[in-house]
Structures are given as structure tokens and as C-alpha cells.
N, C-alpha and C positions, 0 to 999 in steps of 0.2 A: 335245578336249585330248589331247595325246600327248607323249612324252618326246623332246625334240630332242637333248639332249646330256647326258652324264654326265662329271663331273670328279672324279677320285679322287687324293688326295695324302696320304701318310703312313698310309693305312688298310691294316692288316695287311701283306701282301707288296708292296703298291703303294707303295713308298717315294717314287718320283718322281711328278711330276704326270702323270697319264694322262687322256686325253680320248677318250671314245667318242661318236661322232656317229651318230645314228640317222636313217633316212630319214623324211621327212615323209609326208604323204598322197600315195600314188602316183597316185591318182585320187580322184574324189569319194567312192567307197565302199570304198577299199582302203588299209589302214594299212601292210601289209607285215610281213615276218618278218625278224628279225636273229638270226643264229646265232653263238654264241661257242663255239669249239672249242679243244682243246689237250690235251696229255698230262696224266695224273693227277699232282696235286701242283703244277701250274703256277700255280694261283691263280684258276682260272675261277670257282669258287663264291664267292671273295671279292668278286667283282663283285655277285652277288646279295645277299651280306651287307651290302655298302656301301649298296645301294639300300634294303634293309630298315632299316638303321641311320639313314639320312637321313630315312626316313619316320617316325621316332620310336620305333623298337623299344627297349624298356627291359630286356628279358630277355637277359642275357649268355649263357644256355644256348642260346637261339635263334640267337645270333651265334657259337656254338661257342667261347665263352670263359668264363673264371671271374671276372675282374675287368675293370673298365672300361678299364684301361690296356693290356689284352691286345690291343685293336684297333689300338693305335698301333704303328707299325713298331718292332720291338724291336732291329733292327740285324743285321748279318751279318759275315762275316769281313772284308769289304772296305768296309763302310758302317756308320757308327755309328747308334745309335738316334735316332729323332726325338722331338721334344717335343710334337708336335701331329698330330692326324688330322683331315682335312677332306674332306667329300663334298658336291658340289653337283649338284642335279637341275635341268635347264633344261626347263621345261614350257611347251609352246605353249598359250596360253589365249585364242586368238582367238575361240573359241566361248563364252568366259566361263562355262565350266562351273564353275570355281572362283569363289567370290563376291568377286573382287577386280577392281578396275578397271585391270588390266594385261593386255596382249596376250601377254606372256611373264612367267612366274613363275620366279624362281630360289630354290629351297629349299636352304638350306645348314645343315649341322650341323658344329660344331667341338668337339673334345675336347682338353684340355690334360693333360699328364702330372700336373700338380698337382691334378687332379680338377675344375677349372673347365670348364664347357661352355656352349654358347650355340647358339640357333637363330636363323636369319635368313631373312627373306623379302625378296628384292630389297635385300639389304644392311641391312635394318632389323631390329633385335633384337625377337624376339617370344617368347611363352611356348609351352611344349609343347602346352598346351590349345588355343591358337590354331591351331597346326599341325594338331592332330588334327581339330578342327572343320572346317578348310578342306579337308583330305583326305577327311573323311567326306562333306562336301557334294559333292566332286568324284568320289565313288564309289571311293575308294582303299580297299583292304583292307590295313591295317597288318600284321596278324598272320596273314592267311589267304591268300586266293587271288590277291592282287596279286603276291606273291612266293612261289612254290611251290618250296621247297628240297628238298635231298636227304633222303629218308626221310619227308618230309611226306605223300607220297601213300600209302605203306604205313601211316604213323602215323595218318593221318586216320581210317582205319577202325578203328584200335585205340583211339581216344580214347573217353572216356566220353560218355554221352548229353548231359550238361551242357556238355562242351567242344565237342561238335558244334553245340550250340545257339548258342554264341558265334560259331562259324564262320558260321552261317546269319544271324546278325544283320548281318554285313557283306555276306553274299551277297544278302540281301533289301533292302539299302540303308537299313536302319533304324539303322545304327551312329551316324550323325550325331545322330539323335534320342535314341539311348541315351546318347551323350556329354552331350547337353544335359540329359537326365533325371538322369544321375548328378551332373552339375554342379549342377542345381537341388536335388537331394536333399542334396548336400554343403552348399550354401548354406542350405538349410532347417535342417539340423542346426546350422550356425553361427549362423543367426538365432535358433533356439530357445535355444542356449547363451548368446548375447548378450542375448536377451530375459530369460532367467532371471537372468543376472548383473545386468542393469539393474533387474529387479524386486527382487533382493536388496539392491542399493544403495539403491533407492527406499525399501524397507522399513527400511533402516538410517537413511537421511537423514530420513524423514518425521517420526519422533518429535522429532528435534532441530529440524527446521523448525517443528513445532508449538510447541515450547518457545520458539524464537526469535521466532515470530510473536506469542505471548503477551507476551513481553518487549518486542518492538517496539511492540505495541499499548499496553502500559503506558507505554512511552517517549513514544509519540504522545499518550496520554492525559495524561501528566505535562506535556508541552509545551502541550497545550490548556489544562489547568488552570493552568499557569504563565502563559500568555498572558491567560487570564481574570483570574487573580490580579493580574497587572500592571495590567491595565485598571481593575479595581476599586480597587486601591491608588492608582492615579493619580487617579481621581475622588474617592476618599475623602480622600486626603492633600491634594488640591487644595482641596476644600471646607473641610477642617479648617484648612489653612494660611491660606487667605484669610479664614476666619472669625476665627481668632486674630489674624492680622495686622491685620484690620479693627478688632477690638476694641483692639488695641495702639495703632493709629493714632488711634482715637477717644479713648482715654484720654489720649494725648499732646495731641490737639487740645483736649480739655476742660481739660487741665492748663495749656496756654497761655492759654486763655480765663480760667480761674480766676486765674492769675497776673496777668493783665491787670487783672481786676476787683480783685484784692487790691492791686495797685499803686495803682489809683485810690482805693480805700478808705484805704490808708495815706497817700496824698497828702491826702485829706480829713482824716484823723486828724491829720496834721501841721498842717493849717490850724487845726483845733480846738485843738490844743495851743498854737499861737501866740496864739489868742484867750484861752486859759486863762492864758497868761503875762501878757497885758495885764490880766486881772482880778486876777492876783496882785499887780500894782503898786498896784491900788486897794484891796486888802484885805490887811491884815497877816496875817490867819489863812490866807491862801492859800499861805503858804510851806510850811506843814505838808501841805496838800492836794497841792501840786505835788510835794513829796518822795515822798508815797505813790504819786501817779500815775506819777511817773518810775520809781519802784521796780517798780510793777506792769507798766509797759511793758517794762522790762528782763527781768522775770521771764517775761513772755509771749514775748519774743524768745528767751530761753533755753529756754523750753518748746518753742518751734517748732523750735529747733535739735536739742534732745533727741528730739523726735518724729521728725524726719527721720532721726537716727541710729538710733532704735529701728526705724523702717521698714526702713532699710538692713540692720540686723542680723537682723531677722526674715526678710527676703528671702534673705540669705546663709545663714541657718540652714536655710531650706527647700531651697535649692539643694544644700547639703551633705548634708542628709538624703536627698534624692532621688538624689543622686549615689552615696551609699553604699547605695542600695536600700531605705532605710527610708521608703518612700512613705507608710506609715500614720501615722508620727509627724509627717512633714511635713504630711500632710493634716490631722491633728488640730490642729496649731499654726495652720495656715492657717484651718481651720474655726472654731477658737475666736476668732481675730481677726475673722473675718467675722461671727460671732455677736455679738460685742461691738459692732461697728460697726452691725450690724442692730438690736441692742437700743437703741442710742442713737437711731438714725433712727426706729424705730417709736414710741419714747417721745415723741420730739419731734412725730411725726405724731399721736399720740393727744392730746397737749396741744392741738395746733392744731385737731383735730377737735372736741374738747370746747368750745373757744372758739367755733367755727363753729356748733355746735349751739345754744348760748345765743343767738347772734345770730339764727339762723334761727327760734327760738321767738318772739323779739320781732317778727320780720316776720310770723309767723303771727297773732299777736295783732292787728296792724294790719289784716291781710287779713280777719280775722273781722269787724272793725268795718265794713269796706267791704262785706262780704257782707250784713250786717244792713241797711245802707242800700239795697242792691240789692233785697233782698226786700221792703222797704217800697214801693219804686217799682213792683215787680211787682204788689203788692196794690192799689195805686192804679190801675194800668192795668186790673186785673181788675174793679174797681168801675166804671170808665169803660166797659168793654166791656158789662157787664150793663145799664148805663144806656142805652146806644145800642141794645142788643138789645131792650129793652122798648118802644122807640119805633118799631121796624120794623113795617111793615104791607104789605099787598098780596100779590101772587103770590110764594110761596116763603118768606113770613115765618115760618111755623111751623117749617119745616125749618131756617131760619137760626137761630131761637132755640134749637132743639135742639142745633145744632152749636156755638153760643156757650156753651151750658151745658156741653157736653163740653169745650170749650176752657178754660172757667173751672175745671173739675175738674183738668185737666192743669196749669194754672197754680198751683193750690193744692198739687198734688202736688209741683211743682218747688220750692216754698218749703222743703220739709223734706228735700230731697236734699242729700247732701254728696259723693256719688260722682260723679266727672267723667264716667265712661262712661254712667251712668244719666241724668245731665243731658243729655248729647249725644243720647241716644236720645229723650228726652222733647222736646227742642227740635225734633227732626225731626218728631215727631208734631204739635207745635204748628204748625209751618209748613204741614203738610198740611191741618190743620183750618182755618187762616186762608185757605188757597187755596180750600178748599171754600166757606167763607163768602163770599169775594169773588165766586166764580162764581155763588153762589145770590143774591147781592144786586145782580144786574145791573139789576133794575127798581126798586131801592130808592133813595129820594131822598138818603139820608145815606151813600151809597157813598163819597164823598170823605173824610168824617170817619173812616170805617172804615179806609180806606187809610192815612190819617195815623196812626191808632191802631196799625195793623199795623206801620208803620215804627218807631214808638216802642217797641212791644213787642219787635220784633226787635232793636232797638238795646240795650234793657235786658237782653234774654236773652243777647245776645252779651257784654255787660259782665259779667253774672253768670257766664257760661261762662269768661271770661278770669280772673275772680277765683277761681272754683273750680279752674281749671287751676293758678293760682299756688299756691293753698292745697295742692292735691294734690302739686305739685312740692316745696313746702317740707316737707310731711309726709314725702314720700318721701326727701328729702335728710336730714331729721332721723332717720328710721328707718334709712336706709342708713348714715349716719355713726355712729349709735348702735351698729348691728350691727358696723360696722367697728371702732369703739372696743372693743367686746366681743371681737371676734376678735383685735385687736391685743394686748389685755391677755392673752388666752389664749395667744397666740403668744409674747408676752414671757415669760410664766411658763414656757412650754415651752422657750424659748431659754435662760432662766436655768438651768433644770434641766439642759438639754443642755450648757451651758457648764460647769456644776458637774461633770457627769460627765466631760467632756473634761479639765478641770483635774485631776480625780482620776486619770484615766488617764495624764496627762502626769506627775503626781507619781510614779505607779508606774513610769513609764519615764524617770524623770528622768536616770538614768545614761546611757541612749542619747542623750538630748537633750544632756546635758552633754558627751558624747564627741564630738558634732558640732562643738564649739568655741564660743568667745565667751560662755561661761557667766558668767564674772566681769563681762565688759562689759555683758551684758544685765542682770545683777543690779544692778550699780552704776547702770546707766541707769534701771532701774525705780525704784530707791531715790531717785535724783535727781528723777525725774518726780513721785514721790509727795511728796517734800519741796517741790518747786516748787508742786505743786497745793495743798498745805497753806498755803504762803506766799501764793500768789495768793488762796486763799480768805480768809485772814486780812486781806490788804490790801483785798479787796473789801468785807469786813465793816466795816473801818475807814472806807473811803470812803463806804459807805452810811450809817454812823453820823454821819460828818462832815457829809454832805449833809442828813441829817434835822435836825441841830442848827442848821444855817444858817437854816432857816425861809424866811420870805418875803424877808428882807433879801438872802439869797443866791439868790433865785429864778433869776436869770439864770445865776449860777454853777452852780446845781443843774441847770438845764436844759441848760447846756453840758456839765456832767459826765455827765448822762443821755444826751445825744446821743453824747458821746465813748465812754461805756460801751456804748451800743448799737452804735456803729460798731466798737468793739473786739470786741464779741461777734460781729458780722458777720465781722470780720477773723479772729477765732478760728475761727468756723464755716468760713470759706473755707480757713483754714490746715488745719483738720481734713479738709476735703474734698480739699485739695491732697495732704495726707499719704496719704489713702486712694487718691487717683488715682495717686500715685507708687508706692504698694504694688502696686496693680493693674497699673500699667504695668510695674513690675519683674517681677511674677509672670507677666504675659503675655509679656514679653520672654524670660524664662527658659523658659516653655513653648514659645515659638516656637523658641528655640535647641535645646531637647530634641527638639522635633518634627522640625526639620531634620536633626539627628543620626540620628533614627529613620528618616527618609526615606532618608538616604544608606545606612544599613545594610540596610533592607528593600527599598527600591525602586531606589536607585542614583543616578538623575539628578534633582537638586533643581531644575534649571532647567526641566525638563519640567513638574514640579508647579507651579512658580511661573507659568509661561506658560499653564498649562491653565485655561480658564474654568470656574469651579465649576458643577456641575449642581445647580440649585436644588431639583429634585424628589428628589434623593438622600436617603434616610432613613439617617442616620448609624448608628443602632443596628443596623439590619438589615444595613447594609454591613459593619460591623465583625464581626458574627456570621458573615457570609458569608466574609469574609477569613480568619477563624480556621478556618472549616470547610474552605476550600480549602487552607490550610496543613496541616491535619491529613491531608487527602487526599494531598497531596504527600509528607508524612512517611510515610504508610502505604505509598505506592508505593516510597519509598526511593530511594537513589542507584543509578542504572543506568550500566553501562559504556557510554560513547558508541560504543565499537567494536562493540557489539551490532548496531547497524543495518548496519554494514559486513559483519559476519559473516552477518547475515540475508540481505542482498542477494546475497552470494556463495553461500550455501547455497540460496537461492531460485533463483538463476540455474542452479546445478548441478542442483537438483531439476527445474526446468522443462526443462533440457536433457535430462536422463535420461528425463523423462516424454515429451518430444517424440521421443527416440530409441526409447523403448518403443512409442510410437504408430506411428512409422515402421516399426519391426520387426514389429509386428502386421500392418500393411498389407503389408509385404514377405512375411511368412509366408502371408498370404491369397493374395497374387499367386503366390507359388511353389507353394502347394498347387494353385491353379488351373492353373498351367503344367504341373505333374506330371500332373494328370488329363488335360489336353489331349494331352500327349505320349504318355501311355499309350494313349489312343484312336488317335492317329496311328500309333504303332508297331504296335499290334495289327492295324489295318486294312491297313497297307502290308505287314506281315509275312505276313498270311494271303493277300493277293493274290499277292505275289511267290513265296511258298512253293508255291502251286498251279501257277504257271507253271514253276518249277524242277522240280517233281515230274514234270510232263509231259515236259519236255526231257530229264530224266534217263532216263526210260524210253525215249525216242527214241534217245539216244546209246548207251545200253546195248545196244539191239538192233543198232545199227550196228557196235559194237565186237565183239559176240558173235555177230552174224548170227542174232539171235533172242533168245528168253528173256524173262523178266519181271523188272522192277525198280521199286521205288517207295520213297519216303521217308514216314515216319509221325511225326506229332507226338505226343509223350508228355506228357500233362497232369500237373501236380504236385498231389498231394492236400494238400500243406502249405498251399496257398492257400485251400483250401476250408474255411471255418468253418461251412458248412452241409453237409448230406449231399452225397456225390459227385454231380456233375451238376447241382446246383441253384445254384451260385455264378455270378454274372454276372462274367465275366472282364474286361469293360470297366470295371469299377468296383473294381479292386484297390486304388486309392488311398483308397477310402472305407471299406475294411475296418477295423473298430476293433481295437485291441490289447486284450490281456487287461487286466483291471482293474489300473491302476498305483497306486503309493502317492500320487502327486500328478500334477497336470496336466502338469508339465514332463517327468517321467520317462515318462508315458504317451505324450506326443507323440514323445519321443526314441526310445522303444522301437518305436513305429509306423514312424517314418522309417527306422530301422536295419533293420526288417523288410522295408520296401519296397526297401532297397538290396540285400538278399540275394536277393530274388525278382526277377522281370522282368515287364515289362508284358504280355507275350504269354501269360503263365500256363502256360508250358511247362517241364517238367522236363528235356527233352532231345529229340533227334531220333533215331529208329531207322531204319536202312537195311536194306531187304529186297531181296535179289537172287537170282534163280534162272536160271543159265545154261541154254541150250537142251539139252533131253535129260536134265536133272537135276531132282531134287525137293528141292533144298536151298533153305532159306529164310534161315537165319542166315548172315551173312557170315563168321562164324568158321569155317565148314565149307568155305570156298572155298580154292583153291590160291593160291600167291603171285602168279602171273600174273593169275588171275581177280580177286584182290583189287586188284591194281594197275589193271587195266582198269576195274573198278567205280569206284574212286576217281577215275580220269581221266575217266570218263563223267560223274560227278557234278560234277567241277570244270568240265568243258566246258559242262554244263547251266547252271551258275551264271554262267559267263562269257557264255553266250548270252543269258540273261535279264537279267542286270545287269552289263554289261561295265564293267570298270575302264578308265581311260585307257590303261594298259599293263599287261601281265602278263609276269612273268619266271618261266620254267620251268627249274629247275636239275636236269637229268638225270632228269626224270620218266619218260623212256622207257628207262631203263637196264635194266629187268627185262623188257622186251618183246622178242618175237621180231620177225623182219623183217616178217612179214605184218601183225602188229598195229601195228608202227611205221609201216607205210604207211597203215593206217587212221587212226592218230592224226595223222599228217602231213596227211592229207586233211582231217580235222576242223579242224585248226589253220588250214589254208589257207582253209577256209570261214569260220572265225570271224575271220580277219584283216580281214574286211569290217567287223567291229564293234569291234575293239580292236587295239592294237599288241602284237606278241609279240616277246620277247627270249628265245631258247631257248639254254640251255647244254646241249650234247649231244655224244655221240660217234656219233650215228645219221646215216647217209648220207641217209635219206629226209627228215629234217628239214633237213639241209644243202642238199639240192637245191631246196627251196622257199624258201630265204632269199634276200633281196635284197642283204644285206651279210653278209659272213663275217669275224668277228674271231677272230684266233688269239692265244692267250695262251701265252707261253713264259717260261722262267726261265733266261736265259743266265747271269746273275750269281747266285751262290748266295744264295737267300733273297729275290731281288728279281724281281717279275713285270714282263713287258714285253708290249706289245700290237702285233699286226700285223693289217692289215685289207685286205679285197679286196671290190670290188663285183662280184658274180657276173654281173649283167646286162652290165656292160662287158667282163668277161672272156670271156663267151660270144660277144660280138660280135667280139672279137679272134680267138678260135679259128675262128669261121666264115670270117673273112677268110683 
């Protein structure tokens, strides 16, 4: 790589665009030398400053200015100031020394007077860091030996040990790694700061996230409970609705059936009345009977109407009480009505049972007579068996007689048995004995008679068993019915007591009942029913008395009246049942309506409940308890803002993002720590290797320049890096050195990284230069003369160029303080080194000019504006020779 061309415009005194073209490779191993000459103040050094500035120099002091705008042409008497300065370096990169896939690299830097600036590589904008890394990889020295300016030779020896160390970083070629190391350390600091910020944000967000998580879990739990509650309510309400609706339909069905039966009974009643009217024509006394009967029928009809009204008023009262929330009073009224109906029913049942008991006792008497006849027949069979047993002889006769005797004992035992189970067991034994006797009588002549006797015995035994079974069944029925009558009477007494207590409670709460409405109607209706019942009772007594007096003469009329009365009783019973059915139907209809309203309020969709097939195995009590429990759980959870879930998702997303960023930052920190350690090792190894070579070359060039003498460079180690006693620290592990105990992990890491920034990977505090000219015993360079110091610095610079040549080197009047002999020596060294690098020498020295291939002259014709003149010395010499 070498410099092909330099374009300068608006930079310091170069107001106009000036182009300096430099020779390429003169041959395979020769770069050549370009000399730039001109009078003092013509602007020669501005060319070196322009190259230094284009290479990324940030120090205005190094550019001989105070402010950045000082480098822009400030104007002259004849030319106004410019608004921009621009310098472009055209670098030949055919050897691809720079890590770019271009054969030519154009590095441009622009600065505007408003302070904006930009770097470009091949007209593409880049960062300063990108430029520095590219130049470091190409072995450019931005601040040191690539551009050696006026006073830098003398000043190099006057620098501190640490400043010389920076010079040697570029000289040994580790600058690119130092840049990467510094960049990695800066990134490491930034990563630790970002990681600390992320950790702080995570610590702030985590409690809120935990709180939101608990609330979201509650919300999910509430939804789960709600779903379970809905499902359970659906099953519960479905079964309850179908159950009540089924009962309601059943009551309506029975109501229709009863009305049909009542219609038939009334039709029959009408027929009997017609027959009665015919009898009235035959009997003069039938007028009075007919009048009573007609009056009774009318009263019964009135009673039926009043009963219906009473049922309706009672149902309305219950509905109103329930609607007003007085379920207890509604329940008491309903319960009292049910008790009275139940009392009536069980009393009728008790009367029927007592009648059945008397009939069953008569049946038992007849069965006992049949049992006595059966016992007589069994005794006769017993005598017959004994008779046949006495006549048996031959083989097995004794054993047969013994078995017959046993059989006779069993038959006698059966005669005194009344228990059916004992009789059945005994019959089984008799059968076994008869079978044994038959088996033993194989050789007996009267076997056939015994077989017939066995059949008769079995027949009688079966008959007795049947009679005993009937007696036991009758006795059981009598016992069961008697017990039932007893229980019914006990229950009736209990119900009467309960009814009395309810009526007392109703009297105590009469005001609440009266407030429900219809009080006067119910009272009037009750009085009317009482009066009707009394009138009906009076008429029935008159009719009964009339019938009793009629005697045998009116037997048919009496019979007709009896039938009519029985029919009327049936009609009255049916009417009572109809009233009860209507009440139950109205009650269930009301319950159904209330239930549907409850379903709409608690569940919502009535159609789902109606369409749902009821679960037969569902236990309603447990289901209701579970529903109430779930409702309590929902109430305990309470109402939650539905936006909680959205906030949770946003917070969780941010937390996960920060956690992921923290994880990535931890990974990045680990990678950067590893990179810093690897760079430290590379820097130290390369520095030590190149430093050794530079030290050898320095001594060689020192002897050339001084014609002898001794010179060397020495590394000065820093004790600040040694946390162990001096000489025991492994300098290859500087990155592993722990910081002092910090307050926390973050500040510890930050302190350690900043410490690494201050130190360097080589473990050096600086570089010491030792030089002893021939014939002298001086070791410190401070004791050297000005010329000796210049030659020493030049020797060191040449050693560095020889060991680690930059693509080009600009020397700005470095030979100004040398005499002619030393200038010749320097010129010879530069000529030798031109095989390794390209030299651009700004000089007044004729020795340097003679060895140049191109000679540029800088003049200032116009006040304040520099101008270039050029000549190729090889071509000029050829012309002179001609």
C-alpha cells in the first residue's frame, strides 16, 4: 500500500484545490522519495498537517491551531474566506493491506465552518472509529511516526515515559489491538451500565409483576369458579325446572282426568235426579224431599264455587307474600293448608284401614277352620303310614320302620306349628324322610301303596302350607294395618298440634297477612263456607231423617237417595281433589315462574336450562350447597378490573424483554471480558516481539549516525499493576486482577474496568531511551547536545520504520538541525529504507533533494494562498544530459 495522490482544498493556506501526485512503486522493491521544498512561510508544513488531519487527528495543538475552524482558509486581501476544508488521500490497496475489498481507497475528511464534519471512505460516510481501525490494521501511525512534524524529533526525547509508550504502541503494530481493546472496554462499561439499569428496572417491575400475577391468577380462578358455577347452576336449575314443570304438568293432567270423572259422575247424578223426579210423581211426600235435595245440590254447587275462590285467594296471598319477601308467612299459610288436607286424607285412610282390619279378621276365622280340617287329614295320613309300616317285612324293614317313626314325629310336630317359615323347614325334612323310606322299600311288596300315600301326604302338606301362608299374610296385613292406623292417629295428633301452632303464629302475624291484601274477601269467603257447611249439614240431617221415616215403603226411594248421596259424596270428594289439584297446580305454576325469574337473574339464559337434559344422579341438596359455596368464593375474590390482564401482559412482556436484555447483556459482558483477555495476550506478545527488533535496529542506526557508540531502549514496568510483591505478578493476566472490595457488584466491575482503561495490556509504565555517543560516558539523553538528541531521535524513528514500516512516512524538516555530513548519513538511511516504505520529505536539505524522484515546490504568489510547482528529477536529469 502507498499514497498515490493527495488532494487539498480549503485547508489552511491551500484555498484552491491542489493535487499532489506521488510516484508508485519504481520497481518491485523501491517506493521512492518525494521532496517538498519552498521558502519559509510558503505553507510546506500545511501539507503534513493536511495528511495528519485526514488520518483523524483530533488535537488542534498538533495541527498548530486553537479551534477547529482555524484549519479552514480564513481569507486574504484578494480572496474571501471559505466555508469548508477538505482533504482526500488516494491510497493504493492492491496488496489489500487495508481490510477493504477495494484496490484503491479514497479517505476523505471534511469540516464545515458551522462545526459539522464527516469522514468518507470511497465516498461512503463512516465513523472515526472505522477510520482508526482501518489505518491501524494498515500500520498507519496517526499521532507518531507516519507524520513526523517540526519539533517532533526534539520533542520525542523530551516526552514522558508514558507518552513514549503510546508512540511504541503504534511502532510495534499493536495500535489496532489497543483500539479494539479500548472499544471493548468502553462497550464493557456501557454493558455494565445497561445491565445495572436493566437490573434496577427489573427490581422495580418484579414486585408489580408479582402483584399483577396474583391478581391475574385470582381473575383466572374467578373465571374457573364462574365456569364451574355456571355448569352446576345449569344442571341444578335444569333438574329443578324439569322436576317442577313435570309436577305442574302432572297436576294439570290429573286435573283433566278428575274433571272428566266428575263430568261422568255429574251425568250419572243427573240421571239419578231424573229417576228421583219420577218417584216424586208417585209419592206425594217426595215434594219435600226434592226441595231439600235441590237445595242441597245448589248449596254443594255454591260450596264448589266458593272453594275455587278460596283456592284462588290463597294462591294469590302466597304469591303476594313471596313477592314482598315474607316467605315464612307464605310458607306457614301453605303449610297449614297442606296439613288440613293431609289430616282429612289420613283420617279417611284410617277409617278405611279399620274397616279392612275387621274384614281381614273375618277371613282369618275362616282360614283357621280350614287349617283344623287340614290337621285332621294329616293325622289320618299319619295313622295310615303307621299301619303300612307295621306290615312291612323283609330286607330293610327295621330301618324303614324307624324312618316311618321319625316321619310320624315330624307330622305330629307340624300339627302344632303356626309359623310359615317353620312349617316350610319341616316340610323339607318330611320330603327327605319320604325319599329315604322309598329308597329303603325297594324290596317291599307294598311300595306302590306307600308311593300313593306319599303323594297324598305331599298334597295335604302343600294345602296346609297354602293355608298357613294365607293366615300369615292376613295376620301380617292386620298387624301392618293396625300399626299403620296407630301411626296415622299419632301423625294426626301431631298434625293437629302443628296446625294449631301455625294458626297461633298466623294470628300473631295477622297484620302482615292482612297487609298482603284480600283480608275481607278471605274472611267473608270463610264465613260463607262455614254457613254453607252448616246448611249442608242441616239438609243432610233432614234428608237422612226423611229417609229413615220412609221405611220399607220408600225402600226404592231410599236406595235411590242413598245412591245419589254416595254419588254426591264422590262428586264432593272429586271436587275436593280438584280444588287441591288446582291449588297445587297454581302453586307449582307460581314456583315455576319464580324459578324462571331466578334463572334469568342468576344464570341468564332460560332456553339453555329448558333444553338441558336433567342429570338424574345429581343430588340437589349437595348441588345447592356447592352453588352457595362457589358464590361465596366469587364474592371473596371480589370484582377485578378486566384491564388487569392487559396490564399484566404488558408488564410481563416488558419484564421478559428486560430479563432477555439482561441475559443478553450478561452474555455480552462475558464475551467482552474474554475478548479483552485475548487482546491483552496478543498485545503483549506482539509488543514484546517487535520491541526487541526495534531495540536491535535502534542500536544499529545509532552506530551508523554516530559512527559508533552505544544505544538501547528499556521497558519500565508499572508497580501500580502489581497487587502482589514486585516481580510476582503475571502481566499476561492483567484483566483478571480483582479490584478492591467495592460496595456492590456493579461498582466493583465498573471500578475494575476503569482501572483497566487507565493501565495497558503490556504492563509498562513507559519507555526509557539510553544513548552513549562514541568517546563519551553519558547515559541519560538529557545530557546530550541538541544535534546528538536529534540524531538519536532520528535513529529511533528509522529503527521503527525499518521494523514496522507504515505505507508512507512524511518527514517535516526533521533534518533542519543537522549538519551536512549528518544530513548525508540521514539521506543514505532514507534511501535504504525507501525499499520498505514511501517517503515524503519536506526539507531545505540538498542531500534529501538529490535522492528524490519528484520535487514539489510550494510558493505563495498571492498573499496568504499557497501554490504548488512540481518537477520529476529523473526526467530533468535526462534533459540535462542531452
